[in-house]
C-alpha positions in Angstrom: 0.0 0.0 0.0 1.6 3.4 -1.0 2.3 6.0 1.6 1.5 9.7 0.7 3.2 12.5 2.6 1.9 15.9 2.3 4.9 18.3 1.9 3.0 21.4 1.1 4.2 24.5 3.1 1.7 26.1 5.6 0.8 29.7 5.4 3.3 32.0 6.9 3.3 31.9 10.7 0.4 29.5 10.7 0.0 25.8 11.3 -3.1 25.2 9.1 -3.9 21.6 10.5 -3.9 22.8 14.1 -5.9 25.8 13.2 -8.7 23.8 11.4 -8.7 21.4 14.4 -9.2 24.4 16.8 -12.0 25.9 14.7 -13.8 22.6 14.8 -13.5 22.2 18.6 -14.3 25.9 19.3 -17.0 26.4 16.6 -19.9 26.8 19.1 -18.0 29.4 21.0 -16.9 31.3 17.9 -20.4 31.1 16.4 -21.8 32.6 19.6 -19.2 35.4 19.6 -19.7 36.2 15.9 -23.5 36.3 16.4 -22.9 38.6 19.3 -20.9 40.9 17.3 -23.4 41.0 14.5 -26.0 42.1 17.1 -23.9 44.8 18.7 -21.4 45.7 15.9 -21.5 47.7 12.5 -23.1 46.0 9.6 -20.0 46.4 7.2 -17.6 45.0 10.1 -18.9 41.5 9.4 -16.9 41.2 6.3 -13.5 42.0 8.0 -11.1 40.1 10.2 -12.3 39.7 13.7 -10.5 39.3 16.9 -12.6 36.9 19.1 -12.0 36.4 22.8 -12.3 32.7 23.7 -12.5 31.5 27.3 -10.0 28.7 28.1 -12.6 26.7 29.8 -14.0 24.0 27.7 -11.4 24.1 24.9 -8.6 22.2 26.6 -7.4 18.9 25.3 -7.4 15.8 27.4 -4.1 14.8 28.7 -2.6 12.0 31.1 -1.3 13.2 34.4 -0.2 11.6 37.5 -2.5 11.5 40.4 -1.1 14.0 42.9 -2.7 12.4 46.0 -2.4 8.8 45.4 0.1 6.0 44.5 3.8 5.3 45.5 6.7 6.6 43.6 10.4 7.3 44.1 12.0 10.6 42.7 15.4 12.2 42.7 15.3 15.9 43.3 18.6 17.3 42.3 20.2 20.4 44.2 18.4 19.4 47.4 20.2 20.4 50.6 17.4 19.7 53.0 16.5 15.9 52.4 18.5 12.8 51.8 17.8 9.5 50.4 15.0 7.6 52.3 13.4 10.6 53.9 9.8 10.9 53.6 8.3 14.1 52.2 4.9 15.1 53.5 2.1 15.6 51.0 1.0 19.2 50.5 -2.0 20.4 52.3 -5.4 20.6 50.5 -5.9 23.9 48.8 -2.3 24.8 48.6 -0.5 26.0 45.6 -0.7 29.0 43.4 -4.1 29.7 41.8 -4.5 31.1 38.3 -4.5 34.7 37.3 -7.4 36.9 38.0 -10.2 37.0 35.4 -13.3 39.0 34.8 -15.3 36.2 33.6 -15.4 34.4 37.0 -14.1 31.1 35.7 -10.6 31.5 37.2 -9.0 31.5 33.7 -8.1 34.4 31.4 -9.5 34.5 28.0 -7.4 34.6 25.0 -7.9 36.3 21.6 -8.1 34.4 18.5 -7.9 36.2 15.1 -10.4 35.0 12.5 -9.9 35.8 8.9 -12.7 37.4 6.8 -13.3 34.1 5.0 -13.6 32.3 8.3 -16.0 34.8 9.7 -18.3 34.6 6.8 -18.2 30.9 6.8 -19.3 30.8 10.5 -22.0 33.6 9.8 -23.3 31.9 6.8 -23.5 28.6 8.6 -25.8 30.1 11.2 -28.2 31.3 8.3 -28.0 27.9 6.5 -26.7 29.2 3.3 -25.4 26.4 0.9 -21.9 26.5 -0.4 -23.0 27.4 -3.9 -24.3 30.7 -2.4 -21.1 31.4 -0.6 -19.1 31.0 -3.7 -21.5 33.4 -5.7 -21.0 36.0 -3.1 -17.4 36.1 -3.8 -17.1 35.7 -7.5 -19.4 37.9 -9.5 -17.6 40.6 -11.6 -18.1 42.7 -14.7 -15.8 43.4 -17.5 -14.4 46.4 -19.4 -12.1 46.7 -22.5 -8.4 46.9 -21.9 -5.6 47.5 -24.5 -4.0 44.3 -25.6 -1.6 45.1 -28.5 -2.6 45.3 -32.1 -4.5 43.3 -34.7 -4.7 43.3 -38.6 -8.5 43.6 -38.6 -11.0 45.7 -36.7 -13.2 48.7 -36.9 -12.1 51.8 -38.7 -12.5 53.9 -35.7 -9.8 51.8 -33.9 -7.1 52.3 -36.3 -3.7 52.9 -34.7 -2.2 55.6 -36.8 1.2 55.5 -35.1 1.6 51.6 -35.7 0.3 51.9 -39.2 2.8 54.7 -40.1 5.6 52.8 -38.5 4.9 49.6 -40.5 4.6 51.9 -43.7 7.9 53.5 -43.0 9.8 50.1 -42.5 8.3 48.6 -45.7 9.2 51.7 -47.8 12.7 51.4 -46.6 13.1 47.9 -47.3 11.7 48.1 -50.8 13.7 51.2 -51.5 10.7 53.3 -52.5 12.1 56.5 -54.2 11.8 59.7 -52.1 10.2 62.7 -53.7 13.7 64.5 -53.1 15.4 62.2 -55.2 12.9 62.5 -58.2 13.0 66.2 -57.8 16.9 66.1 -58.0 16.9 64.1 -61.2 14.2 66.3 -62.7 16.1 69.4 -61.9 19.4 68.1 -63.4 17.5 66.9 -66.5 15.9 70.4 -66.9 19.3 72.0 -66.7 20.9 69.8 -69.3 18.0 70.1 -71.6 18.4 74.0 -71.5 21.9 73.7 -73.2 21.7 75.5 -76.6 24.4 73.2 -78.2 24.7 70.0 -76.3 27.5 67.8 -76.8 27.2 64.0 -77.4 28.1 63.4 -73.8 25.4 65.7 -72.7 22.9 64.1 -74.9 23.9 60.7 -73.7 23.4 61.9 -70.1 20.1 63.4 -70.9 18.9 60.0 -72.2 20.0 58.4 -69.0 18.4 60.8 -66.8 15.0 60.4 -68.7 15.3 56.6 -68.2 16.2 57.0 -64.6 13.3 59.5 -64.0 10.9 57.0 -65.5 12.2 54.2 -63.5 11.8 56.2 -60.3 8.3 57.4 -61.1 7.4 53.8 -62.0 8.9 52.3 -58.6 7.2 55.1 -56.7 3.8 54.2 -58.3 4.2 50.5 -57.6 5.3 50.9 -54.0 2.3 52.8 -52.3 2.9 55.1 -49.4 0.5 53.2 -47.3 -0.3 49.5 -48.2 -3.2 47.5 -46.7 -0.6 45.1 -45.1 0.7 48.2 -43.0 -2.7 48.9 -41.4 -3.0 48.0 -37.7 -5.9 48.3 -35.3 -5.9 48.8 -31.6 -6.9 45.3 -29.9 -8.8 45.2 -26.7 -9.6 42.4 -24.3 -12.2 42.3 -21.6 -10.7 42.8 -18.1 -12.6 41.8 -15.0 -13.4 44.8 -12.9 -15.8 45.6 -10.1 -19.2 46.7 -11.3 -20.4 50.2 -11.0 -21.4 51.9 -7.8 -24.3 50.5 -5.7 -26.4 52.0 -3.0 -28.5 50.0 -0.6 -31.5 51.5 1.1 -32.5 50.0 4.5 -36.1 50.7 5.4 -37.5 49.7 8.8 -40.5 50.3 10.8 -39.4 51.4 14.3 -42.7 51.8 16.0 -43.5 50.1 19.2 -44.6 46.8 17.5 -41.0 46.2 16.3 -39.2 44.9 19.3 -35.5 43.7 19.9 -36.2 40.3 18.3 -37.6 41.8 15.1 -34.8 44.3 14.9 -32.3 41.6 15.3 -33.8 39.7 12.4 -33.9 42.7 10.2 -30.3 43.4 10.8 -29.2 39.9 10.0 -31.1 40.4 6.6 -29.4 43.7 6.0 -26.0 42.2 6.8 -26.4 39.5 4.2 -27.5 42.0 1.6 -24.7 44.5 2.3 -22.2 41.6 1.9 -23.8 40.5 -1.4 -23.4 44.0 -2.7 -19.7 44.4 -1.5 -18.7 41.5 -3.6 -20.4 42.8 -6.8 -19.5 46.5 -6.7 -16.4 48.6 -6.2 -18.4 50.9 -3.7 -21.5 50.2 -1.7 -23.2 53.1 0.2 -25.9 52.3 2.8 -28.8 54.6 3.4 -30.7 54.0 6.6 -34.3 55.3 6.7 -36.7 54.7 9.7 -40.2 55.6 10.0 -43.2 55.6 12.2 -45.9 58.0 11.0 -43.0 60.1 9.6 -39.6 59.0 8.0 -36.1 60.3 8.2 -32.7 59.2 7.2 -30.5 58.4 10.1 -27.2 56.7 11.0 -26.8 52.9 11.8 -26.9 53.3 15.6 -30.1 55.3 15.6 -31.5 53.0 12.9 -31.3 49.9 15.2 -31.3 51.1 18.7 -33.0 54.2 19.1 -36.7 54.2 20.3 -39.5 56.2 18.7 -43.2 56.4 19.3 -45.9 57.1 16.9 -48.3 55.4 14.4 -47.2 53.6 11.2 -47.2 55.2 7.7 -45.1 53.3 5.3 -45.4 55.6 2.5 -43.3 58.2 4.2 -40.3 55.8 4.1 -40.7 55.5 0.3 -41.0 59.3 -0.1 -37.8 59.8 1.8 -36.1 57.1 -0.3 -37.2 58.8 -3.4 -35.9 62.2 -2.2 -32.5 60.7 -1.4 -32.3 59.1 -4.8 -33.0 62.3 -6.7 -30.6 64.3 -4.5 -27.5 62.0 -4.4 -28.1 58.8 -6.3 -29.1 59.2 -9.9 -30.3 56.0 -11.4 -28.0 56.4 -14.6 -24.8 56.3 -12.4 -25.8 54.0 -9.5 -27.2 50.6 -9.0 -30.1 51.0 -6.6 -31.1 48.1 -4.1 -33.7 48.4 -1.4 -34.6 46.3 1.6 -37.5 46.9 3.8 -38.4 45.2 7.1 -41.5 45.5 8.7 -44.2 43.6 10.8 -46.8 44.5 8.3 -48.7 47.2 10.2 -49.8 50.2 8.4 -52.7 52.7 8.6 -55.7 52.1 6.5 -55.6 53.1 2.7 -51.8 53.9 2.8 -50.7 50.3 1.6 -52.5 51.3 -1.7 -50.5 54.5 -1.9 -47.2 52.5 -1.5 -48.3 50.1 -4.5 -48.8 53.3 -6.5 -45.4 54.6 -5.7 -43.5 51.4 -6.4 -45.3 50.9 -9.6 -44.9 54.3 -10.9 -41.4 55.3 -9.9 -39.4 53.3 -7.5 -39.3 49.9 -9.2 -38.3 51.6 -12.5 -35.3 52.8 -10.5 -34.3 49.8 -8.4 -32.3 46.8 -9.5 -33.8 44.8 -6.7 -36.3 45.5 -4.0 -36.7 42.9 -1.1 -39.5 43.1 1.4 -39.3 41.1 4.7 -42.2 40.8 7.0 -41.3 39.5 10.5 -43.9 37.4 12.1 -44.1 35.7 15.3 -42.0 32.5 15.6 -45.2 30.6 16.8 -47.0 31.4 13.6 -44.1 30.9 11.2 -45.3 27.6 9.8 -48.9 28.7 9.5 -48.5 32.1 7.9 -45.3 31.9 5.9 -46.8 30.8 2.7 -50.4 31.7 3.3 -52.2 34.0 0.9 -53.9 36.0 3.8 -51.9 38.4 5.8 -51.5 42.0 6.7 -52.7 44.9 4.6 -49.3 45.8 3.5 -48.5 42.1 2.6 -51.5 41.8 0.5 -50.8 45.1 -1.2 -47.1 44.1 -2.0 -48.3 40.9 -3.5 -49.7 42.9 -6.3 -46.2 44.6 -6.7 -44.5 41.3 -6.8 -46.9 39.9 -9.5 -46.0 42.9 -11.7 -42.2 43.4 -11.1 -39.9 40.4 -11.4 -37.2 42.3 -9.4 -39.4 42.5 -6.4 -39.2 39.7 -3.8 -41.1 39.3 -0.6 -40.9 36.8 2.1 -41.8 36.2 5.8 -39.3 35.3 8.5 -39.6 34.2 12.1 -36.1 33.2 12.8 -32.5 33.4 11.4 -32.9 30.4 9.1 -35.8 31.8 7.5 -33.9 34.5 5.8 -32.4 32.1 3.1 -35.5 31.9 0.8 -35.3 35.4 -0.4 -31.5 35.0 -1.0 -32.0 31.8 -2.9 -34.3 33.9 -5.2 -31.7 36.5 -5.7 -28.6 34.2 -6.2 -30.0 31.2 -8.1 -30.5 33.2 -11.2 -30.0 36.7 -12.3 -33.2 38.7 -11.7 -35.3 39.5 -14.9 -34.8 42.9 -16.4 -37.2 45.3 -14.8 -40.2 46.6 -16.9 -39.7 50.0 -18.4 -43.0 51.6 -19.1 
């Protein structure tokens, strides 16, 4: 049976095998720490390297040790001036010895910091949301292309002719074929005219005139046969597609922050926004995030205010759409930006406002957005009953009309983190169909 030895070098300053074994053993603790970071940290920090504190308790490896208070054994202690051979040494009293260093965790052991790379953080985060590996790869690979200069070619569009390269080829060909220059022809013609002006030319002059005439005809014939620019001289600029990040993108995060949206609902909304932001970061060179929260009125806020600030009032969803449209017109023209939107709500809305939301989406917003995702957060006890049901809140029923009309509009209901995947499956499984342009 052959023996295979893996002699591949580990990454610099890392033991890859030991690192993977540690990740498997400490996976639960790392996942807990990552989820806690997601709840309390910034959205765009999830895609960066993370320093995770890990308590020593529970991650130690089992080892064989001698029982300190049982058994008989003989030892030789070098450098001892107090005891001799055969002396009996009393056992240490219970509770003796030096304890471990102080710790704020109360476990009697200090935590140590473990640095996770961006890929390891994303793997742990995606695992919690039950994303398949195919989706993970799609998040990292999508790029667009732009033309890049790649030398010259002998065929192409007339507008891409390389004048410099064409003239360079023409000059070399004319030198190689010895095409007469105009100065040479002018010199022969001037000498011929001078000799022909003689009143009484001698026989030698007449012979010279005949030779000059023959030379002038030869030069003219060679100059005509060897063109200044030949088709074989022409060169065109050649271009190859170069993968580059796509154009800029902006993500609008819209959320109802009235009293009906509790901490659980906001936590689920934040997880959804984290995934959408990671998706955009891998497709575009720059991703802006605009946070809009609303009750009976809407305003653009920062991330901390968006998730953690409390506000009272009724619920008017159309105010958030109005604010989003205002920001687009002021800062994000649709011709220059790819516009994404994600809306999280528990479905509450005042009467007759849902119809206004549908009108705004149909007439304006859906024509500007590449993709619009609506997530309705429901009670976990009702998840199996209402997730795929046709009935629902007034906002859910109204948005069903938008979903039927626009292929780039997706909606789903979630009750726990693992429910977030379906809307991303719709997004990544195939490219969204082109939006309708009325």
